[in-house]
C-alpha positions as CSV (number, residue, x, y, z in Angstrom):
1,M,7.9,-15.4,31.3
2,D,10.4,-12.7,32.5
3,V,7.8,-10.2,32.9
4,F,5.8,-12.9,34.3
5,V,8.4,-13.7,36.8
6,C,8.8,-10.3,37.6
7,L,5.3,-10.0,38.5
8,A,5.0,-13.0,40.2
9,E,7.9,-12.2,42.7
10,H,6.2,-8.8,43.6
11,A,2.7,-10.3,43.8
12,N,-0.7,-8.2,45.0
13,E,2.1,-5.4,44.9
14,L,2.1,-2.1,42.3
15,V,5.1,-2.9,39.6
16,T,5.6,0.2,37.6
17,R,6.5,0.4,33.6
18,E,9.7,1.9,34.8
19,E,10.5,-0.9,37.1
20,L,9.6,-3.7,34.5
21,L,11.4,-2.5,31.6
22,D,14.6,-2.1,33.6
23,A,14.1,-5.6,34.8
24,V,13.5,-7.2,31.8
25,W,15.2,-5.3,29.3
26,N,18.1,-3.7,31.6
27,G,16.5,-0.4,30.5
28,Q,17.8,-0.7,26.8
29,I,14.2,-0.2,25.8
30,T,11.9,2.5,27.1
31,A,8.9,1.8,24.8
32,D,5.7,1.6,26.8
33,E,4.2,-0.3,23.5
34,L,6.3,-3.1,23.5
35,L,5.5,-4.0,27.6
36,T,1.8,-3.3,26.8
37,G,2.0,-5.8,23.7
38,V,3.9,-8.7,26.2
39,V,1.3,-8.0,29.1
40,S,-1.5,-8.7,26.2
41,D,0.0,-11.9,25.2
42,L,0.1,-12.7,29.0
43,R,-3.8,-12.0,29.4
44,R,-4.2,-14.2,25.9
45,A,-2.4,-16.8,27.2
46,L,-4.1,-17.1,30.5
47,H,-7.5,-16.7,29.2
48,N,-7.5,-13.4,30.9
49,G,-10.1,-11.2,28.7
50,Q,-9.2,-7.8,27.6
51,H,-11.1,-6.0,29.6
52,E,-10.9,-8.3,32.7
53,S,-8.4,-8.3,35.9
54,T,-8.5,-12.0,36.6
55,Y,-4.9,-12.3,36.9
56,I,-2.9,-9.0,35.7
57,E,-4.5,-5.6,36.7
58,T,-3.3,-2.7,34.7
59,V,-3.1,0.3,37.4
60,P,-3.9,3.3,34.7
61,K,-0.6,5.7,34.0
62,R,1.1,3.2,36.5
63,G,2.3,0.0,35.9
64,Y,0.6,-3.4,36.9
65,R,-0.4,-5.9,39.6
66,L,-0.3,-9.6,39.5
67,I,-3.7,-11.1,41.4
68,G,-3.9,-14.3,43.3
69,Q,-1.7,-16.4,45.7
70,V,2.1,-17.0,44.9
71,D,3.8,-19.1,47.6
72,P,7.4,-17.4,48.0
73,I,10.3,-19.5,48.9
74,A,13.4,-18.3,50.6
75,N,15.9,-19.6,49.1
76,K,16.8,-17.5,45.8
77,D,18.2,-20.8,43.9
78,A,15.6,-23.0,45.3
79,R,13.0,-20.4,44.6
80,N,14.0,-20.0,40.7
81,R,14.1,-23.8,40.1
82,V,10.9,-24.1,41.5
83,F,9.4,-21.1,39.4
84,R,10.9,-22.6,36.0
85,N,9.3,-26.1,37.1
86,R,6.1,-23.8,37.9
87,A,6.2,-22.5,34.4
88,L,6.4,-25.4,32.7
89,W,3.4,-27.2,34.9
90,A,1.5,-23.6,34.1
91,T,2.4,-24.2,30.4
92,A,1.2,-28.0,30.6
93,A,-2.0,-27.0,32.3
94,L,-2.9,-24.2,29.9
95,L,-2.3,-26.5,27.0
96,I,-4.8,-29.6,28.9
97,A,-7.1,-26.8,29.2
98,V,-7.1,-25.6,25.6
99,L,-7.3,-29.3,24.0
100,A,-10.2,-30.3,26.6
101,S,-12.2,-27.5,24.7
102,V,-11.7,-28.3,21.2
103,S,-13.0,-30.7,18.8
104,M,-10.7,-33.4,17.2
105,S,-10.3,-31.3,14.1
106,E,-9.0,-28.4,15.5
107,F,-6.7,-30.6,18.0
108,T,-5.0,-31.9,14.6
109,G,-4.9,-28.2,13.3
110,L,-3.2,-27.0,16.5
111,L,-0.8,-30.0,16.3
112,F,-0.2,-29.4,12.4
113,G,-0.2,-25.6,11.9
114,G,-4.2,-25.3,11.6
115,A,-6.6,-27.9,9.4
116,K,-7.1,-25.1,7.2
117,P,-4.0,-24.7,4.6
118,I,-3.2,-21.3,4.7
119,T,-2.9,-19.9,1.0
120,S,-3.4,-16.0,1.8
121,I,-1.6,-13.7,4.5
122,A,-1.8,-10.1,5.7
123,V,1.2,-8.2,7.1
124,L,-0.2,-5.6,9.4
125,P,2.0,-2.5,10.2
126,L,4.8,-3.4,12.3
127,K,4.5,-1.3,15.0
128,N,7.1,1.5,16.2
129,I,8.7,0.4,19.3
130,S,11.1,2.8,19.6
131,G,9.2,5.9,21.5
132,D,10.0,8.1,18.6
133,P,7.3,9.4,16.0
134,D,10.1,10.7,14.0
135,E,11.2,6.8,13.7
136,E,8.0,5.7,12.1
137,Y,9.1,5.6,8.7
138,F,11.6,2.8,9.5
139,A,8.6,0.6,10.9
140,D,6.4,1.5,7.8
141,G,9.5,0.6,5.8
142,M,10.0,-2.5,7.2
143,T,6.6,-3.6,6.9
144,E,6.9,-2.6,3.1
145,E,10.0,-4.9,2.7
146,L,8.5,-7.7,4.2
147,I,5.2,-7.8,2.5
148,T,7.4,-7.4,-0.8
149,E,9.1,-10.3,0.1
150,L,6.7,-12.3,1.0
151,A,5.0,-11.5,-2.3
152,K,7.7,-13.2,-3.9
153,V,6.8,-16.7,-3.0
154,G,3.8,-17.3,-6.1
155,A,1.7,-19.8,-4.4
156,L,0.7,-17.4,-1.3
157,K,-1.6,-14.8,-2.0
158,V,-0.1,-11.4,0.0
159,V,-2.3,-8.5,0.6
160,S,-0.3,-5.2,-0.6
161,S,0.4,-2.6,2.0
162,Q,-2.4,-0.3,0.6
163,S,-5.1,-2.1,2.1
164,V,-3.0,-3.3,5.4
165,M,-1.9,0.4,6.2
166,R,-5.5,1.3,6.7
167,F,-5.3,-0.8,10.3
168,K,-2.3,1.1,11.5
169,D,-2.9,1.5,14.9
170,S,-6.2,-0.5,14.6
171,D,-7.9,-2.0,18.1
172,M,-10.2,-4.3,15.7
173,P,-9.7,-7.9,17.0
174,L,-7.5,-9.7,13.9
175,P,-10.6,-12.4,12.9
176,E,-12.3,-9.4,11.7
177,I,-9.4,-7.8,10.2
178,A,-8.7,-11.1,8.8
179,E,-12.3,-11.4,7.2
180,I,-12.1,-7.9,5.8
181,L,-8.9,-8.8,4.1
182,D,-10.1,-11.9,3.2
183,V,-7.0,-14.0,4.4
184,D,-5.8,-17.2,6.3
185,A,-3.5,-15.6,8.7
186,I,-1.8,-12.6,9.4
187,V,1.3,-11.6,10.3
188,E,2.2,-8.5,13.0
189,G,5.0,-7.3,15.0
190,S,7.5,-4.5,15.9
191,A,10.8,-2.9,14.3
192,M,12.7,-0.7,16.4
193,Q,16.5,0.8,15.2
194,L,19.2,0.7,18.1
195,G,22.0,2.2,16.5
196,D,23.1,0.0,13.9
197,T,21.2,-2.8,15.2
198,I,17.8,-3.3,14.3
199,R,15.0,-5.8,16.2
200,I,12.2,-7.2,14.6
201,T,9.6,-9.1,16.4
202,I,6.9,-11.4,14.2
203,Q,4.0,-13.3,14.9
204,L,2.3,-15.6,12.8
205,I,-1.6,-15.8,14.0
206,E,-4.1,-18.3,12.4
207,A,-6.9,-15.9,11.1
208,E,-10.1,-17.9,11.9
209,T,-9.0,-19.0,15.6
210,D,-6.5,-16.4,16.8
211,L,-4.3,-18.9,17.5
212,H,-0.5,-17.8,17.5
213,L,1.2,-20.4,15.2
214,W,4.5,-19.3,15.4
215,A,6.9,-16.0,16.6
216,E,10.4,-14.9,16.3
217,K,12.3,-11.9,17.7
218,Y,15.3,-11.1,15.3
219,D,18.6,-8.5,16.7
220,R,20.5,-7.9,13.3
221,N,23.0,-5.7,12.3
222,F,21.4,-2.8,10.0
223,S,23.4,-3.8,7.0
224,D,22.0,-7.4,7.1
225,V,18.5,-5.8,6.6
226,L,17.7,-6.8,3.4
227,V,18.8,-10.3,4.1
228,L,16.8,-10.3,7.0
229,H,13.5,-9.3,5.1
230,S,14.2,-12.9,3.1
231,E,14.9,-14.8,6.3
232,I,11.5,-14.2,7.6
233,A,9.8,-14.3,4.4
234,R,11.5,-18.2,4.3
235,S,10.1,-18.4,7.9
236,V,6.9,-17.7,7.3
237,A,6.6,-19.9,4.4
238,R,8.0,-22.2,6.0
239,E,5.9,-22.4,9.2
240,I,2.5,-22.1,7.0
241,Q,4.2,-25.0,4.8
242,V,3.2,-23.2,1.9
243,A,5.5,-24.3,-1.7
244,V,8.5,-22.2,-2.6
245,T,9.6,-23.1,-6.1
246,P,13.2,-23.3,-7.0
247,E,12.7,-19.6,-8.8
248,D,10.7,-18.2,-5.8
249,A,14.0,-19.6,-4.0
250,V,16.3,-17.5,-6.4
251,R,14.3,-14.2,-5.8
252,L,14.4,-14.6,-1.8
253,A,18.3,-15.2,-2.4
254,D,18.6,-12.5,-4.6
255,V,19.9,-9.9,-1.6
256,R,22.6,-7.7,-0.7
257,E,24.2,-6.0,2.3
258,V,23.8,-2.2,2.5
259,D,24.9,1.0,4.0
260,P,22.7,2.0,7.3
261,E,22.8,5.2,6.4
262,V,22.1,4.9,2.9
263,Y,18.8,2.5,3.9
264,R,17.5,4.9,5.9
265,H,17.7,7.6,3.6
266,Y,16.0,5.0,1.0
267,L,13.0,4.3,3.4
268,R,12.7,8.0,4.2
269,G,12.6,8.3,0.1
270,E,9.6,5.7,0.1
271,H,7.9,7.3,2.9
272,Y,7.6,11.0,1.5
273,R,7.0,9.0,-2.2
274,L,3.8,7.0,-1.2
275,T,2.2,10.9,-0.1
276,W,1.9,11.5,-3.9
277,S,2.2,15.7,-3.0
278,S,4.6,17.5,-5.1
279,V,6.1,19.2,-1.9
280,G,6.6,14.9,-0.9
281,I,7.9,13.9,-3.9
282,D,10.3,16.6,-4.0
283,Q,11.3,15.4,-0.7
284,A,11.7,12.2,-2.0
285,I,14.2,12.9,-4.4
286,E,16.5,14.5,-2.1
287,Q,16.3,11.3,0.0
288,Y,17.1,9.0,-2.8
289,T,19.6,11.2,-4.0
290,H,21.6,11.2,-0.6
291,A,21.3,7.6,-0.9
292,I,23.0,7.3,-4.4
293,T,25.7,10.2,-3.1
294,L,26.9,7.3,-0.2
295,D,26.1,4.1,-2.4
296,P,26.1,4.7,-6.2
297,E,25.3,1.0,-6.9
298,F,22.6,0.6,-4.5
299,A,20.1,0.2,-7.2
300,S,17.1,0.6,-5.4
301,A,17.3,3.9,-4.9
302,Y,17.4,5.0,-8.8
303,V,14.3,2.9,-9.4
304,G,12.8,5.5,-6.5
305,L,14.1,8.3,-8.3
306,A,12.4,6.9,-11.7
307,R,9.0,6.3,-9.8
308,C,9.5,10.1,-8.5
309,Y,9.7,11.4,-11.8
310,N,7.0,9.4,-13.3
311,L,4.5,10.1,-10.6
312,M,5.3,14.0,-11.7
313,A,4.4,13.6,-15.1
314,F,1.3,11.7,-14.4
315,L,0.1,14.2,-11.7
316,G,1.0,17.3,-13.8
317,Y,3.8,18.4,-11.4
318,M,6.4,18.5,-14.0
319,P,6.1,18.6,-18.0
320,P,5.9,14.9,-19.0
321,R,8.9,15.0,-21.7
322,D,11.5,16.5,-19.0
323,A,10.0,14.4,-16.4
324,H,10.7,11.0,-18.5
325,A,14.2,12.0,-20.0
326,K,15.1,12.3,-16.2
327,K,13.1,9.2,-15.9
328,V,14.7,7.3,-18.7
329,E,18.3,8.2,-17.6
330,V,18.1,6.6,-14.1
331,L,15.7,3.9,-14.9
332,A,19.0,2.8,-17.2
333,T,21.4,2.9,-14.7
334,A,19.0,0.9,-12.2
335,L,19.0,-1.7,-14.7
336,T,22.7,-1.7,-15.4
337,L,23.2,-2.1,-11.7
338,D,20.2,-5.1,-11.3
339,S,18.8,-6.3,-14.2
340,N,16.3,-8.5,-12.1
341,L,14.5,-5.6,-10.3
342,P,10.7,-6.3,-10.7
343,Q,10.1,-2.3,-10.0
344,A,12.3,-1.3,-12.9
345,H,10.5,-3.4,-15.6
346,E,6.9,-2.2,-14.0
347,L,8.3,1.1,-14.9
348,I,9.8,0.2,-18.5
349,A,6.0,-1.0,-19.2
350,I,4.5,2.1,-17.6
351,T,6.8,4.0,-20.3
352,R,5.9,2.2,-23.3
353,Y,2.0,3.0,-22.4
354,Y,1.9,6.4,-20.8
355,Y,4.8,8.1,-23.2
356,D,5.9,5.8,-26.3
357,W,2.3,4.7,-27.0
358,D,3.8,1.6,-27.7
359,W,0.7,-0.3,-27.2
360,A,1.8,-3.9,-28.2
361,G,4.9,-3.4,-26.3
362,A,3.6,-2.4,-23.4
363,E,1.4,-5.1,-23.0
364,E,3.7,-7.7,-23.4
365,K,5.9,-6.0,-20.8
366,F,2.8,-5.8,-18.4
367,R,2.1,-9.5,-19.1
368,E,6.4,-10.4,-18.5
369,V,5.8,-8.5,-14.9
370,I,2.9,-10.0,-14.0
371,A,4.5,-13.7,-14.8
372,I,7.1,-12.8,-12.2
373,S,4.9,-10.8,-9.8
374,D,1.8,-12.1,-9.6
375,N,1.1,-10.4,-6.3
376,D,1.4,-7.0,-7.5
377,A,-1.8,-5.1,-7.2
378,H,-0.1,-1.9,-8.8
379,V,1.0,-3.7,-11.7
380,R,-2.3,-5.1,-12.2
381,Q,-4.1,-1.7,-11.8
382,I,-2.2,0.0,-14.4
383,Y,-2.6,-3.1,-16.9
384,A,-6.2,-2.6,-16.0
385,W,-5.5,1.0,-17.2
386,L,-4.5,0.1,-20.7
387,L,-6.8,-2.8,-21.7
388,T,-9.2,0.1,-20.8
389,A,-7.4,2.5,-23.3
390,L,-7.4,-0.3,-25.8
391,G,-11.1,-0.7,-25.3
392,R,-11.0,-3.9,-23.7
393,P,-13.3,-3.7,-20.6
394,D,-14.0,-7.2,-19.9
395,E,-10.1,-7.8,-19.8
396,A,-9.3,-4.6,-18.0
397,H,-12.0,-5.7,-15.3
398,A,-10.7,-9.7,-15.0
399,S,-7.2,-7.5,-13.8
400,I,-8.7,-5.3,-11.5
401,T,-10.7,-8.0,-9.9
402,R,-7.3,-10.1,-9.3
403,A,-6.3,-6.6,-8.0
404,L,-8.8,-6.3,-5.6
405,E,-8.1,-9.9,-4.3
406,L,-5.2,-8.6,-3.5
407,D,-6.0,-5.0,-2.0
408,P,-9.6,-5.2,-1.4
409,V,-9.9,-2.3,0.6
410,S,-8.0,0.2,-1.7
411,V,-9.8,3.4,-2.7
412,Q,-7.5,3.6,-5.5
413,L,-8.6,0.2,-7.1
414,H,-11.8,0.8,-6.8
415,L,-11.3,3.8,-8.5
416,V,-9.5,1.8,-11.1
417,A,-12.6,-0.4,-11.5
418,S,-15.4,2.4,-12.0
419,D,-13.0,4.2,-14.5
420,I,-13.3,0.4,-16.1
421,F,-17.3,1.0,-16.5
422,Y,-17.1,4.8,-17.0
423,F,-14.9,4.4,-20.5
424,S,-17.0,1.7,-21.7
425,R,-20.2,3.8,-21.2
426,Q,-21.6,1.6,-18.2
427,F,-22.1,4.4,-15.7
428,D,-24.6,2.5,-13.4
429,Q,-21.7,-0.2,-12.8
430,G,-19.2,2.2,-12.3
431,R,-21.2,4.0,-9.6
432,V,-21.3,0.2,-7.6
433,Y,-17.4,0.5,-7.1
434,L,-17.6,4.4,-6.5
435,E,-20.3,3.6,-3.7
436,Q,-17.6,1.1,-2.1
437,A,-14.8,3.7,-2.3
438,D,-16.9,6.4,-0.6
439,A,-17.9,3.9,1.9
440,L,-14.3,3.0,2.6
441,S,-13.1,6.6,2.4
442,P,-15.9,9.2,3.2
443,N,-15.5,12.4,0.9
444,H,-12.3,11.7,-0.8
445,P,-11.6,14.2,-3.9
446,W,-11.2,11.8,-6.3
447,V,-14.2,9.5,-5.3
448,Q,-16.3,12.9,-5.6
449,M,-14.9,13.6,-8.8
450,R,-15.9,10.4,-10.5
451,F,-19.4,10.3,-9.4
452,G,-19.7,13.8,-11.1
453,W,-18.2,12.6,-14.7
454,G,-21.0,9.8,-14.3
455,Y,-23.7,12.2,-13.5
456,L,-22.5,14.6,-16.5
457,Q,-22.8,11.9,-18.9
458,E,-26.0,10.7,-17.9
459,G,-27.4,14.2,-18.0
460,I,-27.9,14.4,-14.1
461,H,-26.9,18.3,-14.1
462,E,-27.5,19.6,-10.6
463,E,-25.6,16.2,-9.2
464,A,-22.8,16.4,-11.5
465,I,-22.1,20.0,-10.6
466,S,-22.4,19.5,-7.0
467,K,-20.0,16.8,-6.8
468,L,-17.4,18.5,-9.3
469,E,-17.5,21.5,-7.1
470,L,-17.3,19.4,-3.7
471,T,-13.8,18.1,-5.4
472,V,-12.5,21.6,-6.1
473,Q,-12.9,22.3,-2.0
474,L,-11.5,18.9,-0.9
475,A,-8.8,19.1,-3.2
476,P,-7.4,22.9,-3.0
477,G,-4.4,23.6,-4.8
478,Q,-4.9,20.6,-7.9
479,I,-5.5,21.6,-10.9
480,E,-7.1,18.6,-12.7
481,P,-10.3,19.1,-10.4
482,L,-10.7,22.8,-11.9
483,W,-10.7,21.7,-15.8
484,H,-13.5,19.1,-15.0
485,L,-15.4,21.3,-13.2
486,A,-14.9,24.0,-16.0
487,H,-16.2,21.2,-18.9
488,A,-18.9,20.8,-16.8
489,Y,-20.5,24.3,-16.4
490,G,-20.0,24.5,-20.3
491,V,-22.0,21.3,-20.5
492,V,-24.9,22.7,-18.5
493,G,-25.1,26.3,-20.2
494,R,-23.2,28.2,-17.7
495,P,-20.1,29.3,-19.9
496,E,-19.1,32.6,-17.8
497,D,-18.0,30.4,-14.9
498,A,-16.4,28.0,-17.4
499,R,-14.3,30.7,-19.1
500,R,-13.6,31.9,-15.7
501,I,-11.8,28.8,-14.6
502,L,-10.4,28.7,-18.5
503,N,-8.8,32.0,-17.3
504,D,-7.3,30.9,-14.1
505,L,-5.6,27.8,-16.2
506,R,-4.0,29.7,-18.3
507,N,-2.6,32.0,-16.1
508,L,-1.3,29.5,-14.1
509,A,0.3,28.0,-17.1
510,R,2.6,31.4,-16.9
511,S,4.1,29.6,-13.7
512,Q,3.3,26.1,-13.8
513,Y,2.5,23.0,-16.1
514,V,-1.0,23.1,-16.5
515,S,-2.2,20.1,-19.1
516,R,-2.9,21.2,-22.6
517,F,-5.5,18.3,-22.4
518,G,-7.1,19.7,-19.7
519,I,-7.6,23.1,-21.4
520,A,-9.1,21.0,-24.2
521,V,-11.4,19.5,-22.1
522,V,-12.5,23.1,-21.4
523,H,-13.3,23.8,-24.8
524,V,-15.3,20.7,-25.7
525,G,-17.6,21.8,-22.6
526,L,-17.9,25.1,-24.3
527,K,-18.5,23.4,-28.0
528,E,-15.5,25.2,-29.1
529,H,-13.8,22.4,-31.2
530,D,-11.4,24.2,-33.1
531,E,-9.7,25.4,-30.0
532,A,-10.2,22.0,-28.4
533,L,-8.3,20.4,-31.5
534,T,-5.3,23.0,-31.6
535,M,-5.0,21.9,-27.5
536,L,-4.9,18.3,-28.0
537,E,-2.3,18.9,-30.9
538,T,0.0,20.5,-28.0
539,A,-0.6,18.1,-25.6
540,Y,0.4,15.3,-28.4
541,E,3.5,17.0,-28.6
542,N,4.0,17.4,-24.5
543,R,3.5,13.8,-24.4
544,D,0.4,14.8,-22.1
545,S,-0.2,11.4,-19.8
546,W,-4.1,11.8,-20.4
547,M,-4.0,11.5,-24.4
548,V,-3.9,7.5,-23.7
549,Y,-7.5,7.8,-23.0
550,L,-8.2,10.2,-26.2
551,N,-10.2,7.3,-27.9
552,V,-12.5,6.2,-25.1
553,L,-13.3,9.5,-22.8
554,P,-16.7,10.5,-23.2
555,Y,-15.7,13.9,-22.9
556,F,-14.9,13.8,-26.7
557,D,-17.6,12.1,-28.3
558,P,-18.7,15.4,-29.9
559,L,-15.3,15.2,-31.8
560,R,-15.1,11.6,-33.0
561,Q,-16.2,12.3,-36.5
562,D,-13.9,15.2,-37.3
563,P,-11.2,14.5,-39.6
564,R,-8.8,16.0,-37.5
565,F,-9.4,13.6,-34.7
566,Q,-9.2,10.8,-36.5
567,T,-6.1,11.9,-37.9
568,L,-4.4,12.3,-34.0
569,L,-6.1,8.8,-32.9
570,K,-4.1,7.2,-36.2
571,R,-0.6,9.1,-35.1
572,M,-1.2,7.9,-31.6
573,N,-1.4,4.2,-33.4
574,F,-4.7,3.4,-31.4
575,P,-6.2,0.1,-32.4
576,T,-10.3,0.7,-33.6
577,V,-12.6,0.9,-30.2
578,A,-15.8,-0.2,-31.2
579,N,-17.3,1.0,-27.9
580,A,-17.2,4.4,-28.2
581,P,-20.4,6.1,-29.8
582,E,-20.6,8.3,-33.1
């Protein structure tokens, strides 16, 4: 309304962006994105189309002009009173116009927050309105934390960050985004830092009608940021009238103050960790370590460190035994400081699975975490991989289906779904998910790699080699695609090419960690079974992450009847898997 008043006072005149920002925000905010959003909201309220200028005209790169007749009043006090009255009448007129155009069911929905109950929601990436690209991590971090808080409401389906981040800076209409994500409502807004103060604006929008149900602006001290996330989550739950159980309420209330500088380091750590790159993870470790130095009792930073070491083992950036030792140490500290952190318990389940090979203990822990974090797609993803490794594809598919409900446009989850069918030798069904993943992210290296896996097992050799060679091109510097390609070269009768890559892997192993499991895969492709079994023994000793798939991976079907291979499976305590061919 302040922007509207300012434009009306200068009706039919250009009002520059700088003048509006100075008049309404006293020069405290300089972000054009905030003003653009406000003008967009005004146009929507006035039924002014996005590309029309019936009421508010955009003067490119300069500002805005209010078009229409406005009667000026000489006396300023009288003018203000009249303008306020006119604002009220304008609001009433707009309401009457809206009500006149809707049906009775829609009218009931407007009065009571939507005729259709809201049981699913997506938080779109909050806009960084600071004007500083280096502050992008803050807005993304606020988005992630708000999603985490809302996910604590068990009765509400909350789309995870992997899917919503695809719509960052998107100009797609909200109803279309909501349809893609299959949600009833959208939360959008902005975030910025002002010294030790944070400002977050939030809007709740009904997906089907694009109706604004609720909006609020929060100006808080940075130390209250965790409390603020909880408050916003409770407000959203209240506005959509979703049931919050006593257990949900306890989880939402379990927050503490945090030093602003500590939290900034933590958010930067989260930003770098999610790159999954070796350099990014190193930067994340540095940021988490800074946070811990400043506040040794900030449990979430220890969990962030543990996640980094877990990724380094999983991705082959560090020998698994070394990474595991570091992970266990910081994870124990995190649990001592806060025994209720879901992410810490998730890491316990992952450790039992990938490192301890405690299949029953891992399954029990995953079920425990899912019971209190039903909205966590990542937990269900790893659980699906566990069930796959145990030869239970139907249960694995049920788990990944639930994950895809929470994260419908996640490439990673589509890859996991394809893995389930690949490991159970149902290659056609796996390819359905790969085609969906390819549509979401064309030329994604891990999608192309899996296409190659399936084609190779089906004997479609030319396509297999083509896809695996493309993977190597799309993922320069990555080691895993090399051993998959070398295996394929061996299978299709190109041993010289396979040995060339094998030599490269051996040379790399002198200066960095190279999975012996991967080298075993190459030897199987070359039909060098003794050498493959020797490498698997080393991979066993190293606790290589890929070893969990030894009992279901098609690559090793030629070794399954070898007594040494069977002995290795028994030492890993694998249950019998019926779907592996003899």
